[in-house]
C-alpha positions in Angstrom: -3.4 30.0 -23.4 0.4 29.6 -23.1 1.0 32.0 -26.0 -1.3 34.6 -24.4 0.7 34.4 -21.2 4.0 34.7 -23.1 2.6 37.7 -25.1 1.4 39.3 -21.8 4.8 38.7 -20.2 6.5 40.1 -23.3 4.4 43.2 -23.2 5.2 43.7 -19.5 9.0 43.3 -20.3 8.8 45.8 -23.1 7.0 48.3 -20.9 9.6 47.9 -18.1 12.5 48.3 -20.6 10.8 51.4 -22.2 10.1 53.0 -18.9 13.7 52.4 -17.9 15.0 54.0 -21.1 12.6 56.9 -20.7 14.0 57.5 -17.2 17.6 57.4 -18.5 16.7 59.8 -21.3 14.9 62.3 -19.0 16.8 65.5 -19.0 18.1 67.0 -15.8 16.9 70.4 -14.9 19.3 73.1 -16.3 21.6 74.7 -13.7 20.4 77.8 -11.9 23.1 79.6 -13.9 21.5 78.5 -17.2 18.1 79.4 -16.0 19.3 82.9 -15.0 20.5 83.3 -18.6 24.3 83.1 -18.1 26.9 85.6 -17.1 25.7 88.6 -19.1 22.2 88.7 -17.6 23.7 88.1 -14.2 25.9 91.1 -14.8 22.8 93.2 -15.6 21.1 92.2 -12.4 24.3 93.0 -10.5 24.5 96.5 -12.1 20.9 97.2 -11.0 21.6 95.7 -7.6 24.5 98.0 -6.9 22.5 101.0 -8.3 19.7 100.1 -5.8 22.1 100.0 -2.9 23.6 103.3 -4.0 20.2 104.9 -4.0 18.9 103.4 -0.7 19.5 105.8 2.2 19.9 102.8 4.6 23.1 101.7 2.9 24.0 104.3 0.3 26.9 105.8 2.3 28.8 102.6 2.0 28.6 102.7 -1.8 28.5 106.4 -2.9 32.1 107.1 -1.7 33.6 104.3 -3.7 35.8 105.3 -6.7 34.6 104.1 -10.1 37.3 101.4 -10.3 36.2 99.9 -6.9 32.5 99.9 -8.1 33.6 98.1 -11.2 35.6 95.6 -9.2 32.7 95.1 -6.8 30.2 94.4 -9.6 32.6 92.0 -11.2 33.2 90.1 -8.0 29.4 90.0 -7.3 28.6 88.7 -10.8 31.4 86.1 -10.5 30.2 85.0 -7.1 26.6 84.6 -8.3 27.8 82.9 -11.5 29.9 80.4 -9.5 27.2 79.8 -6.8 24.6 79.1 -9.4 26.6 76.5 -11.2 28.2 78.6 -13.9 31.7 78.4 -15.2 33.0 81.5 -13.3 35.4 81.5 -10.4 35.0 84.0 -7.6 38.5 85.2 -6.7 37.7 87.8 -4.2 38.2 87.5 -0.4 36.0 85.3 1.7 33.0 87.2 3.1 34.2 87.3 6.7 37.5 89.0 5.9 35.9 91.2 3.1 33.5 92.7 5.6 35.7 92.7 8.7 35.4 96.0 10.6 32.4 97.2 8.6 30.0 96.5 11.4 27.2 95.8 9.0 23.8 95.7 10.8 20.8 93.5 10.4 18.9 96.4 9.0 21.7 96.9 6.4 21.6 93.2 5.5 17.9 93.4 5.0 18.2 96.5 2.8 20.8 94.7 0.7 18.6 91.7 0.3 15.7 94.0 -0.7 18.0 95.7 -3.2 18.9 92.3 -4.8 15.2 91.2 -4.9 14.3 94.5 -6.6 16.9 94.0 -9.2 15.8 90.4 -9.8 12.2 91.5 -10.1 13.2 94.2 -12.6 14.8 91.6 -14.8 11.7 89.3 -14.3 13.7 86.5 -12.7 11.0 83.9 -11.9 10.2 83.2 -8.3 11.8 79.7 -8.2 15.1 81.0 -9.5 14.9 84.1 -7.2 14.3 81.8 -4.2 17.1 79.4 -5.2 19.6 82.3 -5.6 18.6 83.8 -2.2 19.0 80.4 -0.7 22.5 80.1 -2.0 23.5 83.6 -0.8 21.7 83.7 2.5 24.2 81.5 4.4 26.8 84.3 3.8 24.9 86.5 6.3 26.8 85.0 9.3 30.1 86.1 7.8 28.9 89.6 6.9 26.6 91.0 9.6 28.3 92.2 12.7 31.9 91.8 11.4 
C-alpha cells in the first residue's frame, strides 16, 4: 500500500514538473511586426495606402500636390512608424503627430477616409483580421493629435 502511495505521489510530482516545463517552453506569440511579415511587406501596404489616399477625392488634394521626394519621405516615415509601433526594429524619426499636422485642420471625415484607405491596403495584402485590428488599435490613439490641429 505504501509503495502504491509513493508511486502515485511520484506520478503527481512528475506531472507537475512536466507541466511547469511545458509552460516555460511555450512560445510567446510573435510580435505584430513579425506577423505582418517585416519591413518590406509593411512598405508594400504603405505604398498602397498612400495610393488609396491619392485616389480618394475626400483627401486626395492633400497628397496629389506633394512632390515625389515628399511622397517618398512620407512613405518611409509611415512604414517606419508602423514598423516601430508593431514591435519591429525600426525607429520613427519624424515629427510628433501634433506638430506634423499643425495647421492642417484635418476633419473627422478626412480621418475616416484615411482609416478606410489603410484598411483597404491591409485587405489588399490579405492582412488577417487580428493583425489588422491590432495595428488600427496602435495607430488609433494618434487621432487626437491629428484631427482638428
